[in-house]
C-alpha positions in Angstrom: -27.7 -47.3 175.2 -25.3 -46.4 178.0 -26.3 -43.6 180.1 -24.9 -40.2 179.2 -22.8 -38.2 181.6 -24.5 -35.2 183.0 -24.2 -31.8 181.3 -21.1 -29.9 182.3 -21.2 -26.1 182.8 -18.3 -23.7 182.7 -18.5 -19.9 183.0 -16.0 -18.4 180.5 -17.0 -14.7 180.6 -19.5 -12.6 182.5 -22.0 -13.0 179.7 -21.0 -16.5 178.4 -21.6 -20.0 179.7 -20.5 -23.2 178.0 -22.7 -26.3 178.4 -21.0 -29.5 177.3 -23.3 -32.4 176.3 -22.8 -36.0 177.0 -23.1 -38.8 174.3 -26.8 -38.4 173.8 -29.4 -35.7 174.0 -32.8 -37.4 173.9 -36.1 -38.0 175.8 -34.1 -39.1 178.8 -32.2 -35.9 179.3 -33.7 -33.2 177.1 -35.3 -31.7 180.2 -31.8 -31.3 181.8 -30.7 -29.3 178.8 -33.8 -27.1 179.0 -33.2 -26.6 182.7 -29.5 -25.7 182.2 -30.3 -23.2 179.5 -33.2 -21.6 181.4 -31.0 -21.4 184.5 -28.2 -19.8 182.6 -30.7 -17.2 181.1 -32.1 -16.5 184.6 -28.5 -15.9 185.9 -28.0 -13.3 183.2 -25.9 -15.2 180.6 -26.9 -13.9 177.2 -24.5 -16.1 175.3 -24.9 -19.8 175.8 -22.4 -22.1 174.0 -23.4 -25.7 173.6 -20.3 -27.8 173.0 -21.4 -31.0 171.2 -18.0 -32.7 170.9 -19.1 -35.8 172.7 -22.7 -35.9 171.2 -23.4 -39.0 169.1 -27.2 -39.1 169.2 -29.7 -36.3 169.0 -33.4 -37.0 169.1 -36.3 -34.7 168.3 -36.7 -34.0 172.0 -33.0 -33.0 172.1 -33.5 -30.6 169.1 -36.6 -29.2 170.8 -34.7 -28.6 174.0 -32.4 -26.2 172.1 -35.0 -24.6 169.8 -37.5 -24.0 172.7 -35.1 -21.8 174.5 -33.5 -20.0 171.5 -36.1 -17.3 171.0 -35.7 -16.1 174.6 -32.0 -15.9 174.2 -32.3 -13.9 171.0 -35.0 -11.7 172.4 -32.6 -10.8 175.3 -30.0 -9.8 172.8 -28.0 -13.0 173.0 -27.8 -16.3 171.3 -27.3 -20.0 171.7 -24.2 -21.1 169.8 -23.5 -24.7 168.9 -19.9 -25.9 168.4 -18.0 -29.0 167.7 -21.0 -30.5 165.9 -20.2 -33.8 164.2 -21.2 -34.6 160.6 -24.0 -37.0 161.9 -25.5 -34.3 164.1 -25.2 -31.7 161.3 -27.1 -34.1 159.1 -29.9 -34.1 161.6 -30.0 -30.3 161.5 -29.9 -30.3 157.7 -32.7 -32.8 157.3 -34.8 -30.7 159.7 -33.9 -27.6 157.7 -32.4 -25.9 160.8 -28.8 -25.3 159.6 -29.6 -21.7 158.6 -31.6 -20.9 161.7 -29.1 -22.2 164.2 -25.8 -20.5 165.1 -23.2 -23.2 164.5 -19.5 -22.6 164.6 -16.5 -24.8 164.2 -15.2 -25.0 167.8 -15.4 -23.6 171.3 -12.7 -20.9 170.8 -14.7 -19.5 167.9 -18.0 -19.8 169.8 -16.6 -17.9 172.8 -15.1 -15.2 170.7 -18.1 -14.8 168.3 -19.9 -11.5 168.5 -17.7 -10.4 171.4 
């Protein structure tokens, strides 16, 4: 599989950071997602939006990188919000019975405005 481009970060509000994934989130780069989320939390971002528009492959390690950081965000009064999730990736979340647990919205605009 071709290497995925690195995660992209963009500050959109004082409390909100958008992280855009590459094509895959798997064993090769799940640690980068964990690092990006933890760094955002340490910098005071309570709302972290993960834009998955380019994501084509999500492994269990990729799922774990998001789930493992979600409790800390919610405990701090924030959330991790997923947007632009493809049908294939939604299927992964459904099979793992995570659709109700995760905050998933249609697109980035909705994610940034959610709970504002």
